[in-house]
C-alpha positions in Angstrom: -46.7 10.5 10.9 -43.5 9.7 9.0 -40.7 12.3 9.0 -40.6 14.6 6.0 -37.3 13.1 4.9 -39.0 9.6 4.7 -41.9 11.1 2.7 -39.5 12.7 0.3 -37.6 9.5 -0.1 -40.8 7.6 -0.9 -41.8 10.2 -3.5 -38.4 10.0 -5.1 -38.5 6.3 -5.3 -42.0 6.4 -6.7 -40.7 8.8 -9.3 -37.9 6.4 -10.3 -40.3 3.5 -10.5 -42.7 5.5 -12.7 -45.5 5.8 -10.1 -47.1 8.9 -8.8 -46.1 10.3 -5.4 -48.1 8.6 -2.7 -48.5 5.4 -4.7 -46.6 2.4 -3.4 -43.7 1.6 -5.8 -42.5 -1.9 -6.6 -39.0 -3.2 -6.5 -37.4 -3.1 -10.0 -34.7 -5.4 -11.3 -32.3 -4.1 -13.9 -31.0 -7.3 -15.5 -28.0 -7.0 -17.8 -28.4 -9.5 -20.7 -25.1 -10.1 -22.3 -26.1 -12.1 -25.4 -29.1 -9.9 -26.2 -27.0 -6.7 -25.6 -29.8 -5.3 -23.5 -31.0 -4.5 -20.0 -34.4 -6.0 -19.0 -36.2 -3.8 -16.5 -38.6 -6.0 -14.5 -41.4 -5.1 -12.1 -41.0 -7.7 -9.4 -44.5 -7.2 -8.0 -46.3 -8.0 -11.2 -43.6 -10.3 -12.7 -43.5 -8.4 -16.0 -40.8 -6.8 -18.1 -41.7 -3.1 -18.2 -38.9 -1.9 -20.4 -35.9 -3.2 -22.4 -32.9 -1.0 -23.1 -30.7 -1.7 -26.1 -27.1 -1.7 -24.8 -24.2 -2.6 -27.2 -21.0 -4.1 -25.9 -22.3 -7.3 -24.2 -23.3 -5.8 -20.8 -22.6 -7.9 -17.7 -21.7 -5.8 -14.6 -24.4 -3.7 -12.9 -24.7 -1.4 -9.9 -28.0 0.2 -9.0 -27.9 3.2 -6.7 -30.5 3.7 -4.0 -31.6 6.9 -5.7 -32.4 5.0 -8.9 -29.2 5.7 -10.9 -28.2 2.6 -12.9 -24.6 1.9 -13.9 -23.8 -0.8 -16.5 -20.5 -2.3 -17.5 -20.1 -3.6 -21.1 -16.9 -5.6 -21.3 -16.8 -6.0 -25.1 -17.2 -2.2 -25.6 -14.9 -1.5 -22.6 -17.6 1.0 -21.6 -19.2 2.1 -18.3 -22.5 4.0 -18.5 -24.7 5.9 -16.2 -28.4 5.6 -17.1 -31.5 7.6 -16.3 -34.8 6.0 -15.3 -35.8 5.6 -18.9 -32.5 4.1 -19.9 -31.0 7.3 -21.4 -27.3 7.3 -21.2 -26.4 10.3 -19.1 -22.7 9.7 -18.9 -20.3 7.2 -20.2 -16.6 6.4 -20.3 -14.5 4.0 -22.4 -11.7 2.3 -20.4 -8.6 0.8 -21.8 -8.7 -2.6 -20.1 -11.3 -5.2 -19.3 -14.0 -3.7 -17.2 -16.1 -6.3 -15.4 -17.6 -5.8 -12.0 -18.9 -2.6 -10.3 -19.8 -1.3 -6.9 -21.3 2.1 -6.0 -20.2 4.2 -3.0 -23.0 6.7 -2.6 -21.6 8.4 0.5 -18.4 9.4 -1.3 -19.7 9.8 -4.8 -17.6 7.0 -6.3 -18.1 4.1 -8.6 -15.6 1.2 -8.4 -15.0 -0.9 -11.5 -12.7 -4.0 -11.7 -10.2 -4.4 -14.6 -10.1 -8.1 -15.5 -7.1 -7.8 -17.8 -4.8 -5.5 -15.9 -5.1 -6.4 -12.2 -6.4 -3.1 -11.1 -9.6 -1.2 -10.0 -10.8 2.1 -11.4 -12.3 4.7 -9.1 -14.7 6.8 -11.1 -16.7 9.9 -10.2 -20.3 8.6 -9.9 -21.8 11.5 -11.9 -19.4 12.2 -14.7 -17.7 8.8 -14.7 -14.3 10.5 -15.0 -11.5 8.4 -13.6 -10.2 9.6 -10.2 -7.7 6.9 -9.2 -6.5 3.4 -10.0 -5.9 0.8 -7.3 -3.5 -2.1 -7.7 -5.2 -5.5 -7.4 -4.4 -9.2 -7.7 -4.8 -11.1 -11.0 -8.2 -11.0 -12.8 -10.3 -9.0 -10.3 -14.0 -9.7 -10.9 -16.7 -9.1 -8.2 -16.7 -6.0 -6.1 -18.7 -5.2 -2.9 -18.9 -2.4 -0.4 -19.5 -3.3 3.3 -22.8 -2.2 4.9 -21.1 0.4 7.0 -19.2 1.7 4.0 -15.8 1.0 5.6 -14.5 -1.8 3.3 -14.3 -2.3 -0.4 -13.7 -6.0 -1.3 -12.4 -7.4 -4.6 -12.5 -11.0 -5.6 -9.3 -11.8 -7.6 -10.0 -14.9 -9.6 -6.6 -15.8 -10.8 -4.9 -14.9 -7.5 -7.2 -17.1 -5.4 -7.6 -14.3 -2.9 -9.6 -11.3 -1.9 -8.2 -7.8 -1.4 -9.8 -5.4 1.1 -9.3 -1.7 0.8 -10.1 1.1 3.2 -13.0 2.7 1.2 -12.3 6.2 2.6 -8.5 6.4 2.0 -8.4 3.8 -0.9 -5.4 2.2 0.8 -5.1 -1.6 0.5 -5.6 -2.8 4.1 -5.1 -6.5 3.7 -5.5 -9.6 1.5 -7.0 -13.0 2.4 -6.4 -16.3 0.6 -9.7 -18.0 -0.3 -10.7 -21.0 -2.4 -10.0 -21.6 -6.1 -11.1 -18.9 -8.6 -13.2 -16.6 -6.5 -15.6 -14.5 -8.6 -18.7 -13.1 -6.9 -18.9 -11.9 -3.3 -21.0 -10.0 -0.8 -21.1 -8.7 2.7 -23.7 -10.1 5.1 -25.7 -7.7 7.2 -23.4 -8.4 10.2 -20.3 -7.4 8.1 -18.8 -10.8 7.3 -17.7 -11.2 3.8 -18.9 -14.3 1.8 -16.9 -15.2 -1.3 -18.0 -17.7 -4.0 -15.2 -19.9 -5.3 -16.1 -21.3 -8.7 -13.1 -23.6 -8.9 -13.4 -25.3 -5.5 -17.2 -25.4 -5.1 -17.3 -23.6 -1.7 -17.8 -20.3 0.0 -15.1 -18.6 2.1 -16.3 -16.5 5.0 -14.0 -13.7 6.1 -13.8 -11.2 8.9 -12.9 -8.0 7.0 -11.3 -6.1 9.8 -8.7 -8.8 10.3 -8.7 -10.8 7.1 -9.2 -13.9 9.2 -10.9 -16.8 7.3 -13.8 -17.8 9.6 -15.0 -20.8 7.7 -15.2 -22.6 4.4 -18.6 -23.8 3.5 -19.2 -26.4 0.7 -21.9 -25.5 -1.8 -23.0 -26.7 -5.2 -21.0 -26.9 -8.4 -19.5 -23.6 -9.6 -20.8 -21.0 -7.0 -21.0 -17.6 -8.5 -23.0 -14.9 -6.6 -24.1 -14.3 -3.0 -27.1 -12.5 -1.5 -28.7 -12.3 2.0 -32.2 -12.3 3.4 -34.2 -13.8 6.3 -31.0 -14.6 8.3 -29.6 -16.7 5.5 -27.0 -16.6 2.7 -28.0 -17.6 -0.8 -25.4 -18.8 -3.3 -26.0 -19.4 -7.1 -24.4 -22.6 -8.4 -23.9 -22.3 -12.1 -23.2 -25.9 -13.1 -25.7 -27.4 -10.6 -28.6 -25.1 -11.6 -29.3 -24.6 -7.9 -29.3 -22.2 -5.0 -27.5 -23.1 -1.9 -29.0 -21.8 1.4 -26.8 -21.3 4.4 -27.9 -20.2 7.9 -26.0 -17.1 8.9 -25.7 -17.7 12.7 -23.8 -21.0 12.5 -23.2 -21.4 8.7 -25.1 -24.6 8.6 -26.3 -25.7 5.1 -30.1 -25.6 5.0 -31.1 -26.5 1.5 -30.1 -26.6 -2.2 -33.0 -25.4 -4.3 -33.5 -25.9 -8.1 -33.7 -22.7 -10.1 -33.1 -22.1 -13.8 -30.2 -23.3 -16.0 -26.8 -21.6 -15.2 -27.8 -19.2 -12.5 -25.5 -16.2 -12.0 -26.5 -12.8 -10.6 -28.4 -12.8 -7.4 -30.0 -10.1 -5.2 -32.4 -9.6 -2.3 -35.7 -7.6 -2.6 -37.2 -5.3 0.0 -40.0 -7.8 0.7 -38.0 -10.9 1.6 -37.5 -12.5 -1.8 -34.4 -13.6 -3.7 -34.0 -12.8 -7.4 -31.8 -15.1 -9.5 -30.7 -14.5 -13.1 -30.6 -17.7 -15.1 -28.2 -17.1 -18.0 -29.2 -20.1 -20.2 -32.9 -19.9 -19.5 -33.4 -16.2 -20.2 -35.4 -15.9 -16.9 -35.2 -14.3 -13.5 -36.4 -16.6 -10.7 -38.0 -15.3 -7.5 -37.7 -17.4 -4.4 -39.3 -16.7 -1.0 -36.3 -16.3 1.4 -38.3 -17.5 4.4 -40.3 -20.5 3.1 -37.7 -21.3 0.3 -40.6 -21.7 -2.1 -40.4 -20.8 -5.8 -42.7 -17.9 -6.6 -42.4 -17.3 -10.3 -40.0 -16.9 -13.3 -39.9 -13.7 -15.3 -38.8 -13.7 -18.9 -35.8 -11.5 -19.8 -33.7 -10.7 -22.9 -31.2 -13.2 -24.1 -28.4 -14.2 -21.7 -29.2 -12.5 -18.3 -26.1 -12.2 -16.1 -27.0 -9.3 -13.6 -23.4 -9.4 -12.2 -23.7 -7.0 -9.2 -26.4 -5.1 -7.2 -29.2 -5.1 -9.8 -32.4 -4.6 -7.6 -33.7 -1.2 -6.8 -35.5 -1.6 -3.5 -38.4 0.8 -3.4 -40.4 -0.3 -0.4 -40.2 1.9 2.8 
């Protein structure tokens, strides 16, 4: 018999997915669609769009919490919003700079947002979205990621060609690391290594966050953007190539470069071993089997899907 806390978690996730308690819930993808000023909510088991939220301000950044809260960042409106399961805006804040990326720290009740224009990060209360602090960053911070153990917050600083690593508890800048040209998206592997996509140098920098040491630089396709992990592999979206680079995590050996849609950007893993890729110019989300590397299906979205951040709600036990 599963512990009561696991049963409660399953019921809560079923609630967020719109299913009755005791009914298996599917992973949901919340895809920010910049051109269409919308969020496409996709059921990844059926391959269907189950809702579409109208969202002014050209949304791009996204962070989906494990409990189902959805945070969106709309750069044109300079607005960060917290949504309920039906898309209702439950809190919002308008910021004075250029909000871009987001990362959620559930353990400490924080939402981090990068300021593209003013070389800083905002620290917001994750319920009220009230600003709590500002962190100095390098030029044009974009992607943000929190390490699996919650220790490190990483920021990719595109115009500084570096990554900043902050102690997520104290918010103190611990170290910086030089990477390739124009880093944008990044992510922590399950073993804690940080992978950074460098759109200007067509490679991925792999960093040990505790020391800031650059462990490797791995060539990928043209204009790498986002990074995700599944089946002992790293997956990197290549905007200009329209492909997905696959890298073995143990030795960082290149395994494949798979065709996806046109101009792939956001990428995330699902709970059942698939990789979801948002194709900005195709208005689709591609699903790839992370083990076999086979294409599964494309799902239609609103216009201009970017899904820049953690956009998949993993609902499986």
